[in-house]
N, C-alpha and C positions, 0 to 999 in steps of 0.2 A: 430596337436593340442596337442596331449598327451605329446609330447616332449617339450612343452613350457608352461610357466605359463600363465594363463589367464590374459590378460593385463588390466590395468586401462586406460580408454580412456577419455580424456578431451573433453567435449561437447562445453563449452564456459566458460566465467568467473564465471558463477553461478553454473554449473553442471559438474559432472564427472560420468562416468560409471565404476563401480568396482565390483569385485566378492562379493557375499553375505558372511556375517559372522554370527556367532551365536548371536552376539550382535544386529543383525537386526531382530531377531525373533519377538519382540514386534511390530515392524513396520509392519511385515507381518500379524500378528494376527489382528492388528488394520485395515489395509487396507482391508483384506478379511471380516471384519465385516461390511464394507460399503455395503448397499443394491445394489448400482449400480455395484460394482465389483462382488458381488455374482451373480447378474443377468446375466452379460455378461460373466463371467468366470466360473460360475456353481459350485463354491466351497466356503467353509468357513473353517477355521482352528483354532483349539485351540493351546495352546503353544506347546504341544508335537508334534502335527501334523505339525506345522510350523517349528519346529526344524528338523523333518524328511524331510520336503520339501526343506529347505535350504541345507541340506546334499545332497539330490538328485540333486538339481540345480548345486552344486559344482561338484558332481560326473560326471554329464553329460559332462563337459568339458574334463575330463580325459578319459572318455569312448568314446568321439567323437560322441555322440548321440544328443547333443544339447549344448546350452550355455546360461547362464543367468547372467545378470548384474543388480545390484542395481543402480537406478538413484539416486544419492546422491548430496546434496548441497555441493558445494566446501568449504564454510566457516566453516561448522561444521560436515561434513561427515554423516549427517543424511539421511537415505534412505527415499525417497519420492515416489518411484515408481519402476517398473521393466520393463526391455526390454530384449528380448532374442530370442533364437531359440527354438521353441517348438519341432521342428524336424530338423534333419540335416542328409544329405546323402553326404558325401565328395566325394564318387566315382562318383555320378551323378552331383556333384557341385551345390546342391540346398538345401534350407532350408526354414522353415516357421517362420516368425517373429511374435511375439506377445508382448503386452505391457499393462500396467495399471499405473495410477498415483493416489496417495492418494487424497481424497477429498480436503484437505486443500491446495494442490499444483496444483490443476487444473486451467486451464485458462491462464497460463503463457507460454504455448508452450513447456513445458518439454517433453511431449510424442513425439511430432513431431521432436524436436531437437535431442532427444536421439535416436529415430528410424533412423533418417538420419545419425547421427554419427556412430551408430552401423553398418548400411548398408554399409557405405563407408569403414569401417574397414573390414567387411566380403567380400565385392566385390573386393576392391583394394589391401588389404594387405593379407588376408587369401586365396584369389583366388576362392571364391565361385562364380559361374556363374549366378545363378538365385535365387532370394528371392521372396517368396510369402507371402501374408498377407490376412487373411480372417476375416470378421466380419459380424454380422447380418445386414441386410439392414435397420433394425430399429435403429441401433446404429449410428446415424448421426455424433456424435462427433468422433467416431473411423474412419469413412470415411474421415473426414476432416484431421485427423492425417495422414492417409495413403497418401492422396493427397499432403499434405504439405511436407511429407518426400520423395516425388518423386516416389511413387508407382502408376502406371497407372492402372485404372480399366480395367480388362480383361473380366469380365462377372459375371453372377449371377447363383449360384446353387440353384435350387428351393428346398425348404423343406429339407435343408441339416443339420441342427443342432437343437436338442431338448433342449429348454430352459424350465424353470419352467412354463412359460405361453404358451407353445406349440412349434410347429415346426416353425423355422425361415428360410427364404431365406437368403443366404449368398452372399455378394459381395466378389469377389476375385480380388486382386490387385497383381501386380508384378513389380519388379525392376531388371533390367538385368545389369550385369557387362560389362565392355569393353572387347570385344573378344581379346584373346591372341593368337598370331600366332606362 
């Protein structure tokens, strides 16, 4: 990964996945001000923190420790969400996918389409073998995204993540690449 540029991936006629830029900082601040994103992602960021976050997201590609894309509208390049790898282990051939979509862009399938497109790139082009995706069992919308993006439910980890309202059980999903011989 470090020897190549992070690619721009076309999702469909409406959406692309592209590396984050510092012009996206306001979109990050706005998204993380949303109570739902704060609840499920456990963070909120001011402008300075969002600038640092965008830099860390971009550094993760070069460091081969993760990868983060802005989900952007094709017609104006405005970031409406995020999809990426929270963790990546190239030696083991596995990574953990995560995503969010800004409130105004929800309900149009952006998260599931972006997650599917990113997964196809990671599994088919980058050669990752196994992708996992975890979410609170109380986050029904995230479960729908995972299933629509081709992630099979593998099981539940009890009391696995502390949210502001207490410990949550987590659903874990996985998508496996085609074996290479």
